[in-house]
Short mmCIF file of the C-alpha atoms (twelve columns), coordinates in Angstrom:
data_MODEL
# 
_entry.id   MODEL 
# 
loop_
_atom_site.group_PDB 
_atom_site.id 
_atom_site.type_symbol 
_atom_site.label_atom_id 
_atom_site.label_alt_id 
_atom_site.label_comp_id 
_atom_site.label_asym_id 
_atom_site.label_seq_id 
_atom_site.Cartn_x 
_atom_site.Cartn_y 
_atom_site.Cartn_z 
_atom_site.pdbx_PDB_model_num 
ATOM 1   C CA . MET A 1   -19.493 -11.378 -14.142 1 
ATOM 2   C CA . SER A 2   -17.117 -9.429  -11.891 1 
ATOM 3   C CA . ASP A 3   -13.736 -10.693 -10.751 1 
ATOM 4   C CA . LEU A 4   -14.166 -8.740  -7.506  1 
ATOM 5   C CA . GLU A 5   -12.749 -10.728 -4.602  1 
ATOM 6   C CA . SER A 6   -13.805 -10.380 -1.021  1 
ATOM 7   C CA . GLY A 7   -11.390 -8.655  1.329   1 
ATOM 8   C CA . LEU A 8   -8.296  -10.078 2.945   1 
ATOM 9   C CA . ASP A 9   -7.646  -10.211 6.665   1 
ATOM 10  C CA . ILE A 10  -4.246  -9.557  8.253   1 
ATOM 11  C CA . TYR A 11  -3.200  -13.217 7.987   1 
ATOM 12  C CA . GLN A 12  -3.874  -13.284 4.245   1 
ATOM 13  C CA . ILE A 13  -2.020  -9.966  3.838   1 
ATOM 14  C CA . LEU A 14  0.988   -11.485 5.627   1 
ATOM 15  C CA . GLU A 15  0.981   -14.272 3.011   1 
ATOM 16  C CA . HIS A 16  1.267   -11.672 0.224   1 
ATOM 17  C CA . LEU A 17  3.801   -9.253  1.739   1 
ATOM 18  C CA . PRO A 18  7.221   -9.869  3.273   1 
ATOM 19  C CA . HIS A 19  6.845   -6.749  5.473   1 
ATOM 20  C CA . ARG A 20  6.422   -7.124  9.227   1 
ATOM 21  C CA . TYR A 21  6.068   -4.827  12.242  1 
ATOM 22  C CA . PRO A 22  6.886   -1.995  12.377  1 
ATOM 23  C CA . PHE A 23  6.861   -1.654  8.601   1 
ATOM 24  C CA . LEU A 24  3.663   -3.451  7.605   1 
ATOM 25  C CA . LEU A 25  1.330   -0.586  6.694   1 
ATOM 26  C CA . ILE A 26  -1.836  -2.390  5.609   1 
ATOM 27  C CA . ASP A 27  -4.303  -3.681  8.192   1 
ATOM 28  C CA . ARG A 28  -7.051  -5.020  5.933   1 
ATOM 29  C CA . VAL A 29  -7.961  -5.317  2.267   1 
ATOM 30  C CA . LEU A 30  -11.581 -4.362  1.720   1 
ATOM 31  C CA . GLU A 31  -11.812 -5.361  -1.927  1 
ATOM 32  C CA . CYS A 32  -9.621  -6.581  -4.738  1 
ATOM 33  C CA . THR A 33  -10.253 -6.933  -8.443  1 
ATOM 34  C CA . PRO A 34  -7.217  -8.793  -9.810  1 
ATOM 35  C CA . GLY A 35  -5.635  -7.008  -12.747 1 
ATOM 36  C CA . GLU A 36  -7.535  -3.834  -11.929 1 
ATOM 37  C CA . SER A 37  -7.750  -2.405  -8.409  1 
ATOM 38  C CA . LEU A 38  -7.451  -2.877  -4.666  1 
ATOM 39  C CA . VAL A 39  -8.814  -0.990  -1.654  1 
ATOM 40  C CA . ALA A 40  -7.101  -1.368  1.721   1 
ATOM 41  C CA . ILE A 41  -7.074  0.385   5.089   1 
ATOM 42  C CA . LYS A 42  -4.419  1.436   7.574   1 
ATOM 43  C CA . ASN A 43  -5.544  2.291   11.081  1 
ATOM 44  C CA . VAL A 44  -3.240  4.994   12.402  1 
ATOM 45  C CA . THR A 45  -2.699  4.805   16.170  1 
ATOM 46  C CA . TYR A 46  -0.836  7.042   18.569  1 
ATOM 47  C CA . ASN A 47  1.611   4.258   19.464  1 
ATOM 48  C CA . GLU A 48  3.084   4.021   15.930  1 
ATOM 49  C CA . PRO A 49  6.880   4.082   16.368  1 
ATOM 50  C CA . PHE A 50  7.407   6.986   13.952  1 
ATOM 51  C CA . PHE A 51  5.288   9.364   16.052  1 
ATOM 52  C CA . THR A 52  7.999   9.469   18.742  1 
ATOM 53  C CA . GLY A 53  10.074  11.725  16.527  1 
ATOM 54  C CA . HIS A 54  7.614   12.951  13.860  1 
ATOM 55  C CA . PHE A 55  6.633   15.183  15.640  1 
ATOM 56  C CA . PRO A 56  6.623   14.922  19.455  1 
ATOM 57  C CA . HIS A 57  4.477   18.057  19.893  1 
ATOM 58  C CA . ARG A 58  2.088   17.285  16.991  1 
ATOM 59  C CA . PRO A 59  2.217   13.694  15.641  1 
ATOM 60  C CA . VAL A 60  1.955   13.500  11.832  1 
ATOM 61  C CA . MET A 61  2.347   10.338  9.755   1 
ATOM 62  C CA . PRO A 62  5.324   10.863  7.415   1 
ATOM 63  C CA . GLY A 63  4.265   11.277  3.797   1 
ATOM 64  C CA . VAL A 64  6.837   8.748   2.673   1 
ATOM 65  C CA . LEU A 65  4.983   6.114   4.731   1 
ATOM 66  C CA . LEU A 66  1.742   6.933   2.912   1 
ATOM 67  C CA . LEU A 67  3.623   6.266   -0.326  1 
ATOM 68  C CA . GLU A 68  4.956   3.023   1.152   1 
ATOM 69  C CA . ALA A 69  1.423   1.981   2.170   1 
ATOM 70  C CA . MET A 70  0.293   2.498   -1.423  1 
ATOM 71  C CA . ALA A 71  3.314   0.501   -2.645  1 
ATOM 72  C CA . GLN A 72  2.431   -2.352  -0.284  1 
ATOM 73  C CA . ALA A 73  -1.139  -2.302  -1.627  1 
ATOM 74  C CA . THR A 74  0.238   -2.594  -5.175  1 
ATOM 75  C CA . GLY A 75  2.267   -5.618  -4.056  1 
ATOM 76  C CA . VAL A 76  -0.819  -7.400  -2.776  1 
ATOM 77  C CA . LEU A 77  -2.685  -6.520  -5.982  1 
ATOM 78  C CA . ALA A 78  0.157   -7.747  -8.217  1 
ATOM 79  C CA . PHE A 79  0.456   -11.039 -6.340  1 
ATOM 80  C CA . ARG A 80  -3.336  -11.552 -6.347  1 
ATOM 81  C CA . THR A 81  -3.342  -10.820 -10.076 1 
ATOM 82  C CA . THR A 82  -0.596  -13.334 -10.864 1 
ATOM 83  C CA . GLY A 83  -1.875  -15.939 -8.395  1 
ATOM 84  C CA . ARG A 84  1.501   -16.098 -6.668  1 
ATOM 85  C CA . VAL A 85  2.970   -15.166 -3.299  1 
ATOM 86  C CA . PRO A 86  6.434   -13.801 -2.438  1 
ATOM 87  C CA . SER A 87  9.314   -16.240 -2.197  1 
ATOM 88  C CA . ASP A 88  12.674  -16.233 -0.447  1 
ATOM 89  C CA . THR A 89  14.384  -15.759 -3.804  1 
ATOM 90  C CA . SER A 90  12.577  -12.640 -5.010  1 
ATOM 91  C CA . LEU A 91  11.357  -9.294  -3.735  1 
ATOM 92  C CA . TYR A 92  8.786   -6.850  -5.031  1 
ATOM 93  C CA . TYR A 93  10.480  -3.445  -5.149  1 
ATOM 94  C CA . LEU A 94  9.152   0.086   -5.424  1 
ATOM 95  C CA . VAL A 95  11.181  1.407   -8.389  1 
ATOM 96  C CA . GLY A 96  9.570   4.761   -9.152  1 
ATOM 97  C CA . ILE A 97  7.243   7.455   -7.866  1 
ATOM 98  C CA . ASP A 98  5.873   10.300  -9.970  1 
ATOM 99  C CA . ASN A 99  3.405   13.084  -9.292  1 
ATOM 100 C CA . ALA A 100 3.356   12.574  -5.508  1 
ATOM 101 C CA . ARG A 101 1.123   15.119  -3.806  1 
ATOM 102 C CA . PHE A 102 0.277   15.579  -0.136  1 
ATOM 103 C CA . LYS A 103 -2.947  17.440  0.613   1 
ATOM 104 C CA . GLN A 104 -3.382  17.240  4.394   1 
ATOM 105 C CA . PRO A 105 -1.690  15.616  7.398   1 
ATOM 106 C CA . VAL A 106 -2.586  12.157  8.692   1 
ATOM 107 C CA . GLU A 107 -2.779  12.021  12.492  1 
ATOM 108 C CA . PRO A 108 -3.349  9.428   15.217  1 
ATOM 109 C CA . GLY A 109 -6.922  8.153   15.145  1 
ATOM 110 C CA . ASP A 110 -7.264  8.471   11.366  1 
ATOM 111 C CA . GLN A 111 -8.204  5.526   9.201   1 
ATOM 112 C CA . VAL A 112 -6.455  5.758   5.843   1 
ATOM 113 C CA . ARG A 113 -8.277  4.283   2.866   1 
ATOM 114 C CA . ILE A 114 -5.702  3.211   0.268   1 
ATOM 115 C CA . GLU A 115 -6.878  2.839   -3.328  1 
ATOM 116 C CA . VAL A 116 -4.585  1.562   -6.091  1 
ATOM 117 C CA . ASN A 117 -5.313  0.877   -9.758  1 
ATOM 118 C CA . VAL A 118 -3.268  -0.964  -12.376 1 
ATOM 119 C CA . VAL A 119 -2.287  1.237   -15.308 1 
ATOM 120 C CA . LYS A 120 -0.236  -1.435  -17.085 1 
ATOM 121 C CA . SER A 121 2.130   -4.349  -16.604 1 
ATOM 122 C CA . LEU A 122 4.956   -5.269  -18.949 1 
ATOM 123 C CA . ARG A 123 7.757   -7.838  -18.388 1 
ATOM 124 C CA . GLY A 124 7.387   -7.810  -14.605 1 
ATOM 125 C CA . VAL A 125 7.232   -4.022  -14.272 1 
ATOM 126 C CA . TRP A 126 3.912   -2.653  -13.050 1 
ATOM 127 C CA . LYS A 127 2.563   0.906   -13.210 1 
ATOM 128 C CA . PHE A 128 -0.170  2.018   -10.824 1 
ATOM 129 C CA . THR A 129 -2.053  5.089   -9.733  1 
ATOM 130 C CA . GLY A 130 -2.758  5.392   -6.031  1 
ATOM 131 C CA . LYS A 131 -4.422  7.612   -3.515  1 
ATOM 132 C CA . CYS A 132 -4.962  7.761   0.228   1 
ATOM 133 C CA . LEU A 133 -8.099  9.214   1.761   1 
ATOM 134 C CA . VAL A 134 -9.193  10.008  5.311   1 
ATOM 135 C CA . ASP A 135 -12.919 10.518  5.894   1 
ATOM 136 C CA . GLY A 136 -13.399 10.724  2.129   1 
ATOM 137 C CA . LYS A 137 -10.848 13.530  1.740   1 
ATOM 138 C CA . LEU A 138 -7.752  13.082  -0.408  1 
ATOM 139 C CA . VAL A 139 -4.576  13.190  1.701   1 
ATOM 140 C CA . CYS A 140 -2.023  11.796  -0.770  1 
ATOM 141 C CA . SER A 141 -1.819  10.681  -4.393  1 
ATOM 142 C CA . ALA A 142 0.938   9.351   -6.647  1 
ATOM 143 C CA . ASP A 143 1.832   7.265   -9.666  1 
ATOM 144 C CA . LEU A 144 3.910   4.259   -8.649  1 
ATOM 145 C CA . MET A 145 6.095   1.810   -10.521 1 
ATOM 146 C CA . CYS A 146 7.041   -1.547  -8.992  1 
ATOM 147 C CA . ALA A 147 8.941   -4.617  -10.133 1 
ATOM 148 C CA . GLU A 148 9.626   -8.113  -8.880  1 
ATOM 149 C CA . ARG A 149 13.329  -8.992  -8.893  1 
ATOM 150 C CA . ASN A 150 15.320  -12.102 -7.996  1 
ATOM 151 C CA . VAL A 151 17.561  -11.675 -4.957  1 
ATOM 152 C CA . ALA A 152 19.248  -15.068 -4.770  1 
# 
């Protein structure tokens, strides 16, 4: 029997991430297998605030925001895996990125498919692999490390 969960809408995503506009970079979760993987999407529109300056003559989504979108997807996956949600006393931090590669630009009108997989989890530190695709083509990939830390 599979542990595959149905997708999450924006309201369920907001329960699992502390991020809000303009920094929430996941619009929908298509599928989630706790402890294993998550697939999400980000709809990229021309009115994203970063396009004003990156770049006015040819808008391109900054690569660092693709990495952040993958990190946000790992946060949802980690919280779904542990059965918890964020609290006011802790935050889920991106603590490392390795092997980041950018293959092609992401532009207004693109729909980014974000895929993350758990590599391992030990004492609150999680390692993931992630990739972003547009129309089935790889646009970005990276290994990510994240950790939940108390802030109070």
